[in-house]
N, C-alpha and C positions, 0 to 999 in steps of 0.2 A: 536681314539688315539691308536697307536701301543703299544705293550707290552714294547718295549724299551723306548719309549717316556714316558709312564706312570711310569715306574720305575725311570727314570730320574727326573720326577716331584716329586715322593715320596722321592727320595734322597735329592733333593733341599729343600723340605718341612721339612724333618728331620733335615737337617743341620741348618735351621733357628731356630728350637727348641733347637738344641744342642748348638748353638753359643750364645744363650741369656746369657748375663753376670750375671743377677740376677734372677734366676728362681723362687725365693720366691714370686715375684710379682704376680705369677699365683694363689697363695693360700692365699690371705689376710684374708679371712673369716675362714680359717682352722688353723690359727696360734696358737690360744689359746684353751685349753680344760682343764677339771678338772677331777681328779681321787680321790678316797678315799684312804688315806694312814694313817695308825695308828689311825683310827677313826676320821680323820679330812680331810677336802677338801683341795687338793693341786693343784695349778695351774701349768701346764706344757705348753711349747711352742714348735712349730715345725719350723724349718728353712730348706730351700733347698740350698745346696752348691755344687759347682763344686769341683772336686778333687784338682784343682789348688789353691783353696782358703782354703784348710784344712792344719792344721799344721801336722807335722810328729807324734806328740804325739796323736792327735785325730785319725789318721789312725791306729796307733799302738793299741789304745783302741778298734777300730772297729775290728781289727784282733783278739785281745785277747778275746773280747766278743764272736765272732763267734767260736773261739776255745773252750771256756768254754761251749758254748751251744751245739756244734755239735760233737766234737771229739769222745766222748764216745759213742754217738748215732751212728755215722758212723761205728765205729768198731763193735758195736753190730749187725749192719746190714751186716757185712762182707765186708764193703767198705773201701777202702784206704782213709786215711785222706789227702786231696790234699793241703798240706801246701804250696808248692811252687806256685801252681796255684792260691790259694787264695791270697797270698801275692802279686803276680803279678797283679791280677785283681783289688785289692784295690788301686793300684798306677797307673792304666791305665788312660790315658788322657781323656777318654770318661766317666769316672765314675761320677755319680751324687749321692748325699746323701740327704735323708730326715732324719734329726736328731731331736729327741725329747730331750729336756733338761729342767732342773729346772732353771727358770729365776732368782731365788733368789741367786744362786751361780754358774750358768752356767755349772753345772755338767751334762753330757749327760746320758740319761736313755735308749736309744735304737735308732735304725736306720733302714732304708731301703736303700740299694744300688741298683741303677738301671742305665740303659743306654738307649738312643734313638737309634732305629734301623729301618730298612725298608726292605721289601721283594718285590717280584714282584707284590704283591696284597695289602699290608697294611703298614701303619706306626705303629710302635710298641714301647712300653716301656717295656723292658725286665728287670724283677726284678732278680738281682743276689743273694740277700740275705735279710732276715728280722730278726733282733735280738733285744731282750729286756733284760736288766739286771734282774737277778734273783729276787731281792727285788721288782721289778716293774711288774713282770709277773702276768697274770690273773687279770689285772685291766683295760683291754680295750685298752691298748696302741698299741698293734699289730693291732687291728681293726681300730683304729684311723689312724695309719700309712697307712694301705691299702686303706682306704677311701680317704685319702689325696693324695696318689699317683694317684688314679683314677681321682680325680678332677684336679690335675696338668696335667695329660696326656690329659684329655678331653679339657682343656683350651688351650693346645698347638696343638689341632687338631689331636691328636693321636687316632688311631682306636682300637688297641688291647693292653691288658696287657698280658705278658707271664711270666712263671716261671718254672724252672726245679726243681722237687722235688723227693727225694728218694722214690721208690715204696713202701718200707716198713715203711715209715714215715706216719703212719695212722693219728696221731694227726694233723700234718701239713696239710695233704690232707683234713681232715674233716674241718679244719679252712678255707682253701682255697675254698672248695666247698660251705661253708656257705657264703663266701664273693661273690660267683657268678662265680667262675672258673669252667671249665669243662675240662675233659681229651681231649687232642688233639692227642698225639701219644706217644708210648713208644720209648725212645731213643735207636738207634742202635749203636751210636758212644760214648755214655756215659752210660756204663753198670750200671744197677741197678736204672736208673732214668726214669721218664716220664715227658712229657711237658704238662702243663696246660695252658689254655688261658681264657681270659674274654674280651668281647667287652666293650669299654667305652660307656658312655651315648651319647657321641658325635657320635659314630658309629651307635648306635641303632637309634638315631634320623635321621641320614643320610639315613639309610636303610628304615625307615618308610616313609621318604619324597620321596625317589625314588619309593617305592611301591605305594604310593598315586598318584604320577605322572603317573605311568603306568596304574592305575585304571581309572584316569581321561581321558587318551587317549583312553582307551577301551570304 
């Protein structure tokens, strides 16, 4: 298959994942989990939603949470706070959200925003941002979100997860390395950032299968 044909195949495959109207169906076993809050066990739930299905209030919450979590950090790194870029991305037609919420009152606790992409070689879930409310931080919610987005990507046949992170954000990089991400390259177009990547279990299985097939032929 030529590079052009393969890229067209990846594009079509990506569009199938993107066009799914209810992406939550890919993560039925990841919907519920428990954390310890104020000395008691609290149940939280995760849902995956398209930007088109979100209210303006929920998107505003997403932006406000990102601002509270990142603005002072960005400025301490000497980076400009990308207010207009963030607002634009949150409203993009391609945006997908994994949202953690309290099912007793439907108040959101955190989210991952991502999009489906493709390159000449891979199908990709690119993570635009991951944010958790202050009172829910350090309780495993970020880890649960990252595990869930990997499961969702894998079940849609996606090969890689990618995320851009500020080079000086050592805490975030340690978290991502712990999740299995590795450095891919330092961005030349986005000053002060580097790109990290992680193969999904789907991709690892596919590579192992191809390697086994090569050994069988030999």
